[in-house]
C-alpha positions in Angstrom: 0.0 0.0 0.0 1.5 3.3 -1.0 0.8 6.7 -2.3 3.0 8.6 -4.8 3.2 11.6 -7.1 3.5 11.9 -10.8 4.4 15.2 -12.4 3.6 15.4 -16.0 1.0 15.6 -18.8 -1.6 13.0 -19.6 -0.9 11.6 -23.1 -3.8 9.1 -23.1 -6.5 8.0 -20.7 -8.5 5.0 -22.0 -11.7 4.7 -20.1 -12.9 1.1 -19.8 -16.2 1.6 -17.9 -17.9 3.6 -15.2 -19.7 2.4 -12.1 -21.3 4.2 -9.2 -18.4 5.5 -7.2 -15.6 4.7 -9.6 -14.2 5.1 -13.1 -12.2 2.2 -14.4 -9.5 2.8 -17.0 -7.6 0.5 -19.3 -4.6 2.7 -18.8 -3.4 6.2 -18.2 -0.1 7.3 -19.8 1.8 10.3 -18.5 4.6 12.2 -20.3 7.1 13.2 -17.6 9.1 16.4 -17.8 12.2 14.3 -18.7 10.4 13.1 -21.8 9.9 9.6 -20.6 6.5 8.1 -20.2 4.9 6.4 -17.2 1.9 4.1 -17.6 -0.7 3.2 -14.9 -2.3 0.0 -16.0 -5.9 -0.6 -15.0 -6.2 2.4 -12.7 -9.4 3.6 -11.0 -10.5 7.0 -10.0 -13.5 8.7 -8.4 -16.2 9.8 -10.9 -15.5 13.5 -10.1 -12.0 13.2 -11.4 -13.1 12.3 -15.0 -12.8 15.8 -16.4 -9.2 16.1 -15.0 -8.0 12.8 -16.3 -8.1 13.8 -20.0 -5.3 13.8 -22.5 -3.5 17.2 -22.4 -4.1 17.8 -18.7 -0.8 18.9 -17.2 0.0 19.0 -13.5 0.7 16.9 -10.5 -1.2 13.6 -10.1 -1.5 11.9 -6.8 -1.7 8.1 -7.1 -2.2 5.1 -4.8 -1.5 1.4 -5.0 -3.3 -1.2 -3.0 -3.3 -5.0 -2.8 -5.5 -5.4 -5.8 -5.9 -2.0 -7.5 -4.2 1.3 -8.2 -5.5 4.7 -9.2 -5.5 8.5 -9.0 -6.9 10.1 -5.9 -5.9 13.8 -6.5 -4.9 16.2 -9.2 -3.3 19.7 -9.1 -3.3 21.1 -12.6 -0.9 23.6 -14.0 -3.8 26.0 -14.4 -4.4 26.0 -10.7 -7.3 23.5 -10.3 -7.0 21.2 -7.3 -9.2 18.2 -6.5 -9.0 15.3 -4.1 -11.5 12.4 -4.4 -10.6 8.8 -3.6 -12.8 6.0 -4.7 -14.1 4.2 -1.6 -15.7 1.1 -3.3 -13.4 -1.5 -1.6 -13.6 0.2 1.7 -17.4 0.1 1.6 -17.4 -3.6 0.4 -15.2 -4.5 3.4 -17.6 -2.8 5.7 -20.6 -4.6 4.3 -18.9 -8.0 4.3 -18.0 -7.5 7.9 -21.5 -6.4 8.9 -23.2 -9.2 6.9 -20.9 -11.9 8.2 -21.4 -10.9 11.8 -25.2 -10.5 11.6 -25.6 -13.7 9.5 -23.2 -15.6 11.9 -25.3 -14.5 14.9 -28.5 -15.6 13.3 -27.1 -19.0 12.2 -25.6 -19.7 15.6 -28.9 -18.7 17.3 -31.0 -20.9 15.0 -28.8 -23.8 14.2 -26.0 -23.7 16.8 -23.3 -23.9 14.2 -21.5 -21.6 11.8 -20.4 -21.6 8.2 -16.7 -21.5 7.3 -17.6 -18.8 4.7 -19.0 -16.6 7.5 -15.8 -17.1 9.5 -13.8 -16.1 6.4 -16.0 -13.0 6.0 -15.6 -12.1 9.7 -11.8 -12.3 9.4 -11.2 -10.8 5.9 -14.0 -8.1 5.9 -12.4 -6.0 8.6 -8.9 -6.4 7.1 -10.2 -5.1 3.7 -12.2 -2.3 5.4 -9.3 -1.1 7.6 -6.6 -1.4 5.0 -8.5 0.6 2.4 -9.6 3.2 4.9 -5.9 3.7 5.9 -5.0 4.0 2.2 -7.7 6.7 1.7 -6.5 8.6 4.8 -2.9 8.4 3.7 -3.9 9.8 0.3 -5.8 12.7 1.9 -2.8 13.5 4.1 -0.5 13.3 1.1 -2.7 15.7 -0.9 -3.2 18.2 1.9 0.5 18.2 2.9 1.7 18.9 -0.7 0.6 22.3 -1.9 3.6 22.4 -4.3 3.3 23.9 -7.7 2.1 21.6 -10.4 4.3 21.1 -13.4 
């Protein structure tokens, strides 16, 4: 789990699909000031970031990498626009898996006096997914707030 910064210009941003709470890209290619390119493969972004993740946008791009996904959580353009928005889909999924597993486990234990291995897995993995992705989102927010540096 990490957050990082890319200074440069978006050369291409190939949108794969949109969903409530997230935009899924095939790739986003950045042209760095050195002339090299950097590609984010299969990144995600919050829907409000769509107009800033367009070819030609120049600035500072704040990225994150998690266990199973990566993406852009903030942008400061060279024209002065700044936006932070982190997709929270996996965090919410972890929360609901945890709640469902605990409630379903309590009901099953109360009615049948036994528990499913799948519920135990949900009770263990749900909070891990929830806490891990929450920490990643908070790290990204701190990174964005702490860096008011000029965009490229």
